[in-house]
One Martini backbone bead per residue (centre of mass of N, CA, C, O) as a GRO file, in nm:
protein
  269
    1MET     BB    1  10.808  -2.130   6.634
    2LYS     BB    2  10.977  -1.870   6.678
    3LYS     BB    3  10.811  -1.767   6.919
    4ALA     BB    4  10.861  -2.007   7.105
    5PHE     BB    5  11.167  -1.983   7.109
    6ALA     BB    6  11.180  -1.690   7.214
    7LEU     BB    7  11.028  -1.751   7.479
    8MET     BB    8  11.230  -1.959   7.588
    9LEU     BB    9  11.479  -1.776   7.583
   10ALA     BB   10  11.368  -1.559   7.772
   11LEU     BB   11  11.322  -1.748   8.011
   12ALA     BB   12  11.611  -1.843   8.044
   13LEU     BB   13  11.735  -1.562   8.091
   14ALA     BB   14  11.570  -1.499   8.343
   15LEU     BB   15  11.676  -1.735   8.515
   16VAL     BB   16  11.970  -1.651   8.504
   17ALA     BB   17  11.933  -1.373   8.630
   18ALA     BB   18  11.807  -1.473   8.894
   19GLY     BB   19  12.050  -1.644   8.974
   20ALA     BB   20  12.252  -1.414   8.993
   21VAL     BB   21  12.109  -1.262   9.216
   22ALA     BB   22  12.111  -1.488   9.423
   23GLU     BB   23  12.429  -1.516   9.431
   24GLU     BB   24  12.470  -1.213   9.552
   25LYS     BB   25  12.393  -1.297   9.816
   26THR     BB   26  12.463  -1.237  10.147
   27GLU     BB   27  12.623  -1.438  10.387
   28LEU     BB   28  12.558  -1.396  10.737
   29ILE     BB   29  12.744  -1.498  11.016
   30VAL     BB   30  12.594  -1.557  11.341
   31PHE     BB   31  12.714  -1.559  11.664
   32ALA     BB   32  12.495  -1.651  11.943
   33ALA     BB   33  12.353  -1.649  12.218
   34ALA     BB   34  12.093  -1.843  12.324
   35SER     BB   35  11.932  -1.594  12.460
   36MET     BB   36  11.881  -1.472  12.142
   37THR     BB   37  11.688  -1.637  11.967
   38GLU     BB   38  11.416  -1.481  11.961
   39THR     BB   39  11.515  -1.196  11.883
   40LEU     BB   40  11.683  -1.265  11.622
   41THR     BB   41  11.449  -1.396  11.469
   42ARG     BB   42  11.284  -1.137  11.452
   43ILE     BB   43  11.507  -0.961  11.320
   44GLN     BB   44  11.543  -1.119  11.060
   45ALA     BB   45  11.270  -1.029  10.933
   46LEU     BB   46  11.333  -0.723  10.939
   47TYR     BB   47  11.607  -0.727  10.779
   48ALA     BB   48  11.492  -0.831  10.506
   49GLU     BB   49  11.369  -0.546  10.441
   50VAL     BB   50  11.628  -0.369  10.465
   51ALA     BB   51  11.829  -0.633  10.359
   52PRO     BB   52  11.773  -0.840  10.095
   53GLU     BB   53  12.090  -0.904  10.022
   54VAL     BB   54  12.074  -1.045  10.312
   55GLU     BB   55  12.170  -1.346  10.484
   56LEU     BB   56  12.089  -1.479  10.787
   57ILE     BB   57  12.311  -1.684  10.992
   58PHE     BB   58  12.258  -1.882  11.271
   59ASN     BB   59  12.443  -1.949  11.587
   60PHE     BB   60  12.325  -2.117  11.870
   61ASP     BB   61  12.493  -2.086  12.192
   62SER     BB   62  12.716  -2.102  12.396
   63SER     BB   63  12.976  -1.888  12.433
   64GLY     BB   64  13.196  -2.102  12.470
   65THR     BB   65  13.135  -2.271  12.219
   66LEU     BB   66  13.165  -2.041  12.010
   67LYS     BB   67  13.455  -1.967  12.074
   68THR     BB   68  13.575  -2.244  11.999
   69GLN     BB   69  13.481  -2.248  11.705
   70ILE     BB   70  13.638  -2.001  11.617
   71GLU     BB   71  13.920  -2.103  11.704
   72GLU     BB   72  13.879  -2.371  11.504
   73GLY     BB   73  13.755  -2.216  11.216
   74ALA     BB   74  13.490  -2.096  11.204
   75ALA     BB   75  13.257  -1.935  11.032
   76CYS     BB   76  13.250  -1.572  11.104
   77ASP     BB   77  13.125  -1.233  11.139
   78VAL     BB   78  12.947  -1.235  11.408
   79PHE     BB   79  12.972  -1.167  11.766
   80ILE     BB   80  12.760  -1.271  12.051
   81SER     BB   81  12.782  -1.242  12.390
   82ALA     BB   82  12.690  -1.303  12.745
   83ALA     BB   83  12.997  -1.208  12.789
   84PRO     BB   84  13.312  -1.073  12.807
   85LYS     BB   85  13.499  -1.319  12.832
   86GLN     BB   86  13.474  -1.441  12.539
   87MET     BB   87  13.561  -1.188  12.390
   88ASN     BB   88  13.835  -1.146  12.527
   89GLN     BB   89  13.955  -1.425  12.416
   90LEU     BB   90  13.944  -1.275  12.106
   91ASP     BB   91  14.098  -1.006  12.215
   92ILE     BB   92  14.400  -0.846  12.172
   93SER     BB   93  14.322  -0.583  12.357
   94ALA     BB   94  14.320  -0.748  12.588
   95ASP     BB   95  14.420  -0.867  12.857
   96ALA     BB   96  14.620  -1.127  12.934
   97ASP     BB   97  14.426  -1.247  13.146
   98ALA     BB   98  14.177  -1.256  12.934
   99ASN     BB   99  14.409  -1.334  12.690
  100PRO     BB  100  14.637  -1.582  12.719
  101ASP     BB  101  14.653  -1.674  12.394
  102GLY     BB  102  14.641  -1.429  12.192
  103LEU     BB  103  14.384  -1.380  12.049
  104ASP     BB  104  14.277  -1.271  11.690
  105PHE     BB  105  13.930  -1.181  11.598
  106VAL     BB  106  13.880  -0.887  11.643
  107LEU     BB  107  13.762  -0.607  11.497
  108GLN     BB  108  13.888  -0.322  11.530
  109GLY     BB  109  13.629  -0.086  11.627
  110THR     BB  110  13.352  -0.287  11.671
  111ARG     BB  111  13.326  -0.305  11.961
  112ILE     BB  112  13.039  -0.361  12.178
  113ASP     BB  113  12.790  -0.277  12.408
  114LEU     BB  114  12.470  -0.389  12.357
  115LEU     BB  115  12.369  -0.541  12.631
  116GLU     BB  116  12.138  -0.600  12.909
  117ASN     BB  117  12.089  -0.821  13.171
  118ARG     BB  118  11.928  -1.065  13.389
  119VAL     BB  119  11.931  -1.264  13.687
  120ALA     BB  120  11.710  -1.530  13.728
  121LEU     BB  121  11.459  -1.674  13.941
  122ALA     BB  122  11.307  -1.961  13.831
  123VAL     BB  123  10.978  -2.109  13.808
  124PRO     BB  124  10.738  -2.305  13.796
  125GLU     BB  125  10.429  -2.361  13.764
  126GLY     BB  126  10.305  -2.248  14.077
  127ASN     BB  127  10.537  -2.292  14.266
  128PRO     BB  128  10.560  -2.567  14.447
  129ALA     BB  129  10.806  -2.474  14.652
  130GLY     BB  130  10.783  -2.164  14.733
  131ILE     BB  131  10.983  -1.967  14.610
  132THR     BB  132  11.094  -1.618  14.685
  133SER     BB  133  11.423  -1.617  14.686
  134TYR     BB  134  11.758  -1.616  14.720
  135ASP     BB  135  11.761  -1.641  15.023
  136ASP     BB  136  11.577  -1.891  15.026
  137LEU     BB  137  11.750  -2.069  14.849
  138ALA     BB  138  12.005  -2.079  15.024
  139GLU     BB  139  11.875  -2.221  15.263
  140ARG     BB  140  11.779  -2.474  15.103
  141LEU     BB  141  12.052  -2.566  15.000
  142SER     BB  142  12.174  -2.610  15.285
  143ALA     BB  143  11.928  -2.820  15.358
  144GLY     BB  144  11.850  -2.999  15.100
  145SER     BB  145  11.530  -2.891  14.989
  146VAL     BB  146  11.642  -2.842  14.686
  147LEU     BB  147  11.616  -2.806  14.317
  148MET     BB  148  11.876  -2.681  14.103
  149ALA     BB  149  11.933  -2.506  13.803
  150MET     BB  150  12.238  -2.481  13.600
  151GLY     BB  151  12.508  -2.382  13.449
  152ASN     BB  152  12.785  -2.435  13.335
  153ALA     BB  153  13.112  -2.315  13.377
  154ASP     BB  154  13.124  -2.232  13.046
  155VAL     BB  155  12.869  -2.064  13.114
  156PRO     BB  156  12.760  -1.761  13.182
  157VAL     BB  157  12.514  -1.839  13.365
  158GLY     BB  158  12.695  -2.020  13.544
  159GLN     BB  159  12.892  -1.793  13.637
  160TYR     BB  160  12.678  -1.621  13.776
  161THR     BB  161  12.587  -1.842  13.974
  162GLN     BB  162  12.856  -1.874  14.117
  163LYS     BB  163  12.854  -1.589  14.235
  164ILE     BB  164  12.599  -1.628  14.403
  165LEU     BB  165  12.704  -1.856  14.577
  166ALA     BB  166  12.944  -1.692  14.690
  167TYR     BB  167  12.775  -1.473  14.823
  168TYR     BB  168  12.646  -1.719  15.013
  169GLN     BB  169  12.870  -1.926  15.084
  170LEU     BB  170  12.860  -2.154  14.863
  171ASN     BB  171  12.934  -2.492  14.773
  172GLU     BB  172  12.912  -2.641  14.479
  173ASP     BB  173  13.031  -2.925  14.523
  174GLU     BB  174  12.853  -2.991  14.768
  175LEU     BB  175  12.581  -2.957  14.624
  176ALA     BB  176  12.629  -3.171  14.406
  177ALA     BB  177  12.680  -3.406  14.608
  178ALA     BB  178  12.382  -3.361  14.737
  179GLY     BB  179  12.172  -3.325  14.486
  180VAL     BB  180  12.081  -2.989  14.439
  181VAL     BB  181  12.220  -3.000  14.145
  182THR     BB  182  12.183  -2.902  13.808
  183TYR     BB  183  12.259  -2.915  13.452
  184GLY     BB  184  12.349  -2.699  13.167
  185SER     BB  185  12.493  -2.618  12.850
  186ASN     BB  186  12.262  -2.401  12.852
  187VAL     BB  187  12.002  -2.186  12.906
  188LYS     BB  188  11.786  -2.364  12.765
  189GLU     BB  189  11.818  -2.615  12.941
  190VAL     BB  190  11.742  -2.480  13.205
  191THR     BB  191  11.465  -2.378  13.116
  192SER     BB  192  11.344  -2.659  13.058
  193GLN     BB  193  11.360  -2.772  13.347
  194VAL     BB  194  11.161  -2.564  13.458
  195ALA     BB  195  10.917  -2.599  13.262
  196GLU     BB  196  10.907  -2.922  13.337
  197ALA     BB  197  10.951  -2.959  13.649
  198ALA     BB  198  11.244  -3.102  13.719
  199VAL     BB  199  11.259  -2.851  13.905
  200ASP     BB  200  11.228  -2.591  14.139
  201CYS     BB  201  11.468  -2.431  13.990
  202GLY     BB  202  11.634  -2.150  13.807
  203VAL     BB  203  11.920  -1.999  13.656
  204ILE     BB  204  11.848  -1.722  13.451
  205TYR     BB  205  11.729  -1.518  13.225
  206ALA     BB  206  11.488  -1.289  13.196
  207THR     BB  207  11.437  -1.337  12.890
  208ASP     BB  208  11.385  -1.646  12.914
  209ALA     BB  209  11.148  -1.629  13.106
  210PHE     BB  210  10.969  -1.469  12.921
  211SER     BB  211  10.966  -1.658  12.668
  212ALA     BB  212  10.863  -1.912  12.863
  213GLY     BB  213  10.659  -1.811  13.092
  214LEU     BB  214  10.803  -1.752  13.359
  215THR     BB  215  10.852  -1.724  13.691
  216VAL     BB  216  10.987  -1.461  13.895
  217ALA     BB  217  11.122  -1.452  14.218
  218ASP     BB  218  11.407  -1.323  14.130
  219THR     BB  219  11.675  -1.068  14.117
  220ALA     BB  220  11.986  -0.999  14.063
  221THR     BB  221  12.235  -0.816  14.179
  222PRO     BB  222  12.538  -0.675  14.108
  223ASP     BB  223  12.668  -0.774  14.389
  224MET     BB  224  12.620  -1.084  14.316
  225CYS     BB  225  12.721  -1.086  13.969
  226GLY     BB  226  12.701  -0.846  13.820
  227GLN     BB  227  12.698  -0.751  13.510
  228VAL     BB  228  12.500  -0.823  13.208
  229ILE     BB  229  12.702  -0.832  12.931
  230TYR     BB  230  12.668  -0.781  12.567
  231PRO     BB  231  12.891  -0.834  12.337
  232ALA     BB  232  12.995  -0.697  12.010
  233ALA     BB  233  13.139  -0.819  11.687
  234VAL     BB  234  13.350  -0.804  11.438
  235LEU     BB  235  13.535  -1.022  11.251
  236ASN     BB  236  13.856  -1.063  11.091
  237ILE     BB  237  13.734  -1.322  10.913
  238THR     BB  238  13.570  -1.171  10.735
  239GLY     BB  239  13.416  -1.131  10.394
  240HIS     BB  240  13.182  -0.900  10.515
  241GLU     BB  241  13.231  -0.617  10.651
  242ALA     BB  242  13.005  -0.422  10.559
  243ALA     BB  243  12.766  -0.606  10.641
  244ALA     BB  244  12.847  -0.645  10.938
  245ARG     BB  245  12.842  -0.349  11.019
  246ALA     BB  246  12.545  -0.296  10.940
  247PHE     BB  247  12.419  -0.497  11.136
  248LEU     BB  248  12.534  -0.379  11.394
  249ASP     BB  249  12.397  -0.107  11.361
  250TYR     BB  250  12.106  -0.215  11.361
  251LEU     BB  251  12.117  -0.327  11.662
  252THR     BB  252  12.130  -0.008  11.766
  253GLY     BB  253  11.859   0.054  11.672
  254PRO     BB  254  11.520   0.107  11.714
  255GLU     BB  255  11.404  -0.163  11.604
  256ALA     BB  256  11.585  -0.361  11.765
  257SER     BB  257  11.546  -0.235  12.046
  258ALA     BB  258  11.243  -0.302  12.072
  259VAL     BB  259  11.284  -0.606  12.079
  260PHE     BB  260  11.466  -0.624  12.323
  261GLU     BB  261  11.272  -0.472  12.526
  262SER     BB  262  11.025  -0.675  12.505
  263VAL     BB  263  11.210  -0.906  12.688
  264GLY     BB  264  11.434  -0.727  12.887
  265PHE     BB  265  11.634  -0.571  12.748
  266THR     BB  266  11.919  -0.341  12.756
  267PRO     BB  267  12.020  -0.101  12.571
  268LEU     BB  268  12.365   0.049  12.513
  269SER     BB  269  12.397   0.174  12.195
   0.00000   0.00000   0.00000
């Protein structure tokens, strides 16, 4: 009877100890652009082996939506946006024009340019409309003979698309009124429209085209829409600065860089 009691007591103490260890695990909340869903999910498994004491919790959405959530008080340790614009809007060290509200969320000294992407003109399987390039797309949009999907104006991929339209001197409002443009609230929604052949083409990131197995008819040059830079930073609202810095460092290392490169990102740090 005493042995049974001692065994039960030992088991109970072991469970309490295990619970204490579990409670010590750091939950790191990472807000990241939707276009990073596949890569960061793969990196999550790799990082669990490197830092088992840290649990990564991701929130993927358009950078504009994520920026708004942070501004409104959402808990976040690390922010990775698909364009400098949204990071600038949270960075007190940015120019007043870039951060007109004077928001101060970026932990100074941690911001880096993490990755570069490309803006791709993706088509459904078999390319039924036979779209060959951005030049070809511009002509067809003007003629009203094609249906293109693009991101909303508050989404980085939509903002890059607007620059491409301006490059070709196309009026977005006129195109929308003519019914040749549809929208998505983030790059994944645009990608889905192309994959489902609901549109003739869509402007997305090269990495999303790769992940979805879509054909890329053309890639925008920097003079068409600028460079597609993904900045990353630890936020000054974090309660886990050391863990957040360590994860950001890992994202610049060889293991994470190999994952990014495998889908078409170019590591910058």
